[in-house]
C-alpha positions in Angstrom: -4.3 -30.8 145.4 -6.7 -32.9 147.5 -7.7 -36.3 146.3 -11.3 -35.2 145.3 -10.0 -32.3 143.2 -7.4 -34.5 141.6 -10.0 -37.1 140.7 -12.2 -34.4 139.1 -9.2 -33.0 137.1 -8.3 -36.5 135.9 -11.9 -37.0 134.7 -12.0 -33.7 132.9 -8.6 -34.5 131.3 -10.0 -37.8 130.0 -13.0 -35.9 128.5 -10.6 -33.6 126.6 -8.7 -36.6 125.2 -12.1 -38.0 124.1 -12.7 -34.7 122.3 -9.4 -35.1 120.4 -10.3 -38.7 119.5 -13.8 -37.6 118.3 -12.3 -34.8 116.2 -9.9 -37.2 114.5 -12.7 -39.7 113.7 -15.2 -37.0 112.4 -12.5 -35.4 110.2 -11.9 -38.8 108.6 -15.6 -39.5 108.1 -16.5 -36.0 106.8 -13.5 -36.0 104.4 -14.7 -39.3 103.0 -18.2 -37.8 102.6 -16.7 -34.8 100.8 -14.6 -36.9 98.5 -17.5 -39.1 97.6 -19.9 -36.3 96.7 -17.6 -33.4 95.7 -19.9 -31.1 97.7 -18.5 -27.8 98.9 -21.0 -27.9 101.7 -19.6 -31.1 103.0 -16.1 -29.7 102.5 -17.0 -26.8 104.8 -18.3 -29.3 107.3 -15.0 -31.2 107.2 -13.0 -28.0 107.6 -14.9 -27.2 110.8 -14.0 -30.6 112.2 -10.4 -29.8 111.5 -10.8 -26.7 113.7 -12.4 -29.0 116.3 -9.1 -31.0 116.4 -6.9 -28.0 116.6 -9.0 -26.4 119.4 -9.2 -29.7 121.3 -5.5 -29.8 121.3 -5.2 -26.2 122.4 -7.8 -26.9 125.1 -5.9 -29.9 126.3 -2.7 -27.8 126.7 -4.6 -24.9 128.4 -6.3 -27.3 130.8 -3.0 -28.8 131.9 -1.6 -25.3 132.5 -4.8 -24.1 134.3 -4.6 -27.1 136.6 -1.2 -26.3 137.9 -1.1 -25.3 141.5 -0.3 -21.7 142.6 3.4 -20.8 142.7 5.5 -17.8 143.7 5.0 -16.1 140.3 1.3 -17.0 140.1 0.0 -16.8 143.7 -3.7 -16.9 142.6 -3.1 -20.0 140.4 -3.2 -20.5 136.6 -6.9 -20.9 136.1 -7.1 -17.9 133.6 -5.3 -20.1 131.1 -8.8 -21.4 130.3 -9.8 -18.0 128.8 -6.8 -18.0 126.5 -8.0 -21.4 125.2 -11.5 -20.1 124.5 -10.1 -17.0 122.8 -7.8 -19.1 120.5 -10.7 -21.3 119.6 -12.9 -18.4 118.7 -10.1 -16.8 116.6 -9.5 -20.1 114.7 -13.2 -20.4 114.0 -13.1 -17.0 112.3 -10.2 -18.2 110.1 -12.1 -21.3 109.0 -15.2 -19.2 108.3 -13.1 -17.2 105.8 -11.7 -20.3 104.1 -15.2 -21.8 103.8 -16.6 -18.6 102.5 -13.9 -18.3 99.8 -14.5 -21.8 98.6 -18.3 -21.3 98.6 -18.1 -18.1 96.6 -15.9 -19.8 94.0 -18.4 -22.7 93.8 -21.3 -20.1 93.6 -19.7 -18.6 90.5 -18.8 -21.9 89.0 -21.4 -24.5 90.3 -20.5 -28.2 90.1 -22.7 -31.3 90.3 -22.7 -33.5 93.4 -22.6 -37.3 93.3 -23.0 -40.4 95.4 -25.1 -38.2 97.7 -26.8 -41.0 99.6 -23.7 -42.7 101.0 -21.9 -39.4 101.5 -24.7 -37.9 103.6 -24.9 -41.2 105.6 -21.2 -41.0 106.5 -21.7 -37.4 107.5 -24.7 -38.2 109.6 -22.6 -40.8 111.6 -19.9 -38.2 112.2 -22.6 -35.7 113.5 -24.0 -38.3 115.9 -20.5 -38.8 117.3 -20.1 -35.0 117.8 -23.5 -34.8 119.4 -22.7 -37.4 122.0 -19.3 -36.0 122.9 -20.5 -32.4 122.8 -23.3 -33.0 125.3 -20.9 -34.9 127.6 -18.4 -32.0 127.5 -21.0 -29.4 128.0 -22.6 -31.1 131.0 -19.2 -31.7 132.6 -18.1 -28.1 131.9 -21.2 -26.6 133.6 -20.9 -29.0 136.5 -17.3 -28.3 137.2 -17.2 -24.6 136.0 -14.7 -25.4 133.3 -14.9 -22.9 130.4 -12.5 -25.1 128.4 -14.9 -28.0 128.4 -18.0 -25.9 128.0 -16.4 -24.0 125.0 -15.3 -27.3 123.4 -18.8 -28.8 124.0 -20.6 -25.8 122.6 -18.3 -25.9 119.5 -19.1 -29.5 118.9 -22.8 -28.9 119.2 -22.5 -26.0 116.8 -20.8 -28.4 114.5 -23.8 -30.8 114.8 -26.3 -28.1 113.8 -24.0 -27.1 111.0 -23.9 -30.7 109.8 -27.7 -31.0 109.9 -28.0 -27.9 107.8 -25.4 -29.2 105.3 -27.0 -32.6 105.0 -30.4 -30.9 104.4 -28.9 -28.5 101.9 -27.0 -31.1 99.9 -30.0 -33.3 99.9 -32.0 -30.4 98.5 -29.5 -30.0 95.7 -30.3 -33.5 94.5 -34.1 -33.0 94.9 -34.2 -29.6 93.1 -31.3 -29.9 90.7 -30.2 -26.3 91.7 -26.4 -26.8 92.1 -25.7 -23.3 93.5 -27.7 -24.3 96.6 -24.7 -26.3 97.7 -22.6 -23.1 97.7 -25.3 -21.2 99.6 -25.4 -23.9 102.2 -21.6 -23.5 102.7 -22.0 -19.7 103.0 -24.6 -20.2 105.7 -22.2 -22.6 107.5 -19.5 -19.9 107.5 -22.0 -17.3 108.9 -23.0 -19.7 111.7 -19.4 -20.4 112.5 -18.7 -16.6 112.8 -21.5 -16.3 115.4 -20.1 -19.1 117.4 -16.6 -17.7 117.3 -17.8 -14.3 118.4 -19.5 -15.8 121.4 -16.3 -17.6 122.5 -14.1 -14.5 122.0 -16.6 -12.4 124.1 -16.5 -14.9 126.9 -12.8 -15.1 126.8 -12.5 -11.3 127.0 -15.0 -11.1 129.9 -13.0 -13.7 131.9 -9.7 -11.8 131.3 -11.4 -8.6 132.4 -12.2 -10.1 135.8 -16.0 -10.3 135.4 -18.0 -10.6 138.6 -19.8 -13.8 139.6 -23.2 -14.5 138.2 -26.3 -13.0 139.7 -27.3 -16.4 141.1 -24.0 -16.9 142.8 -24.1 -13.4 144.3 -27.5 -14.1 145.6 -26.3 -17.2 147.4 -23.4 -15.3 148.9 -25.8 -12.6 150.0 -27.9 -15.2 151.7 -24.9 -16.3 153.7 -24.1 -12.7 154.6 -27.7 -12.1 155.8 -27.5 -15.1 158.1 -24.4 -13.5 159.8 -26.0 -10.1 160.3 -26.2 -10.3 164.0 -26.4 -7.4 166.5 -23.4 -5.2 165.8 -22.1 -7.2 162.8 -22.4 -5.9 159.3 -20.7 -6.2 155.8 -19.8 -3.9 153.0 -17.4 -3.6 150.0 -18.3 -7.0 148.6 -16.3 -7.7 145.4 -16.1 -10.9 143.3 -14.3 -12.2 140.2 -14.2 -15.4 138.2 -11.0 -17.2 137.1 -11.8 -20.4 135.2 -12.9 -23.0 137.7 -12.0 -20.8 140.6 -13.9 -17.8 142.0 -12.7 -15.1 144.4 -14.7 -12.9 146.7 -13.6 -10.3 149.2 -15.6 -8.3 151.8 -15.2 -6.1 154.9 -16.7 -7.3 158.1 -17.7 -4.6 160.7 -17.8 -5.7 164.3 -18.1 -3.8 167.7 -14.8 -2.2 168.5 -14.7 -3.7 171.9 -14.4 -7.2 170.5 -11.2 -9.1 171.1 -9.0 -10.2 168.2 -10.1 -13.8 169.0 -13.8 -12.9 168.8 -13.3 -11.3 165.4 -11.1 -14.1 164.2 -13.7 -16.8 165.3 -16.5 -14.9 163.4 -14.4 -14.7 160.2 -13.6 -18.4 160.3 -17.2 -19.3 160.6 -18.2 -16.9 157.9 -15.6 -18.0 155.4 -16.4 -21.7 156.1 -20.1 -21.0 155.4 -19.3 -19.3 152.1 -17.1 -22.2 151.0 -19.8 -24.7 152.0 -22.3 -22.8 149.8 -19.8 -22.4 146.8 -17.0 -24.9 147.2 -14.9 -23.4 144.4 -14.8 -20.0 146.2 -11.6 -18.4 147.7 -12.7 -15.9 150.4 -10.8 -12.8 151.6 -12.1 -10.8 154.6 -11.1 -7.6 156.3 -12.1 -6.9 159.9 -13.1 -3.4 160.8 -14.5 -1.7 163.9 -18.1 -0.5 163.2 -17.6 2.7 165.3 -14.6 4.0 163.4 -15.5 6.5 160.6 -12.4 5.3 158.6 -14.1 1.9 158.2 -16.5 3.5 155.7 -13.9 5.3 153.5 -13.1 2.2 151.4 -16.6 0.9 150.6 -16.4 1.8 146.9 -14.2 0.6 144.1 -10.4 0.8 144.2 -9.0 4.2 143.3 -12.0 6.0 144.6 -12.9 7.2 148.0 -16.1 7.6 149.9 -16.6 10.3 152.5 -16.3 9.2 156.1 -19.6 8.2 157.7 -20.9 10.1 160.7 -19.6 8.5 163.9 
């Protein structure tokens, strides 16, 4: 790994450790808030922070694995480990939603008064502020460095923030209205919100494991590079792409005049691949050189396992 990449990996690793530290601190604060008030809404908030800790530890392990260099058994690297992390996080979120929902239904049937609300909500608000700061930091770094692990962790923390805001408002409303069942209804709303967040993470994990193509914006940037190389007698087809964590892969066939020498074709491909990597530094490029006059060059323009009819010579 080059020094620049190593420096980025080290920074992202530090951010994941920060996520672990934030989870430990917010669990402590929210548990204190729950114990002070007896609110099932604040209990649900504390339970979600426990998930934050578990998923942060899973993310840390997955990031270490995804950062390993390619080897003989994993010649394309280990970047897809990030998708397993996001999938585990989404699954754990579902489990917590069920636990919170069960506690909320029990409290809905048998409502209990809340107490010491002022100090309890203040403690919870401090925990939410910590999650907000760390979540924004992780989300920004995840988008900048194309790390699904950090982005998923950041999104989860920000979801936790909105959850906490709702809980604080709900528990405060219990005091103002005297309607004790509102506390349980807030907890049920928290569980529903968590399910939505978990479903999004599981979906993104599945898409990554299914080799989803690059985004439309990235493909447009690749297309711009291709267009700049469309010289007389040079063309491209069979462009395919896929994402794998922080890495991305693209392959294409390059058609050149048949009378070109191997050196001419090689020089063109070197320039083309360098231009693509300059546009998208995280891209691994695979090219296949073909003579434009040979009809067989047009029999493999569609997806693998299918065949296209030869073009007219």
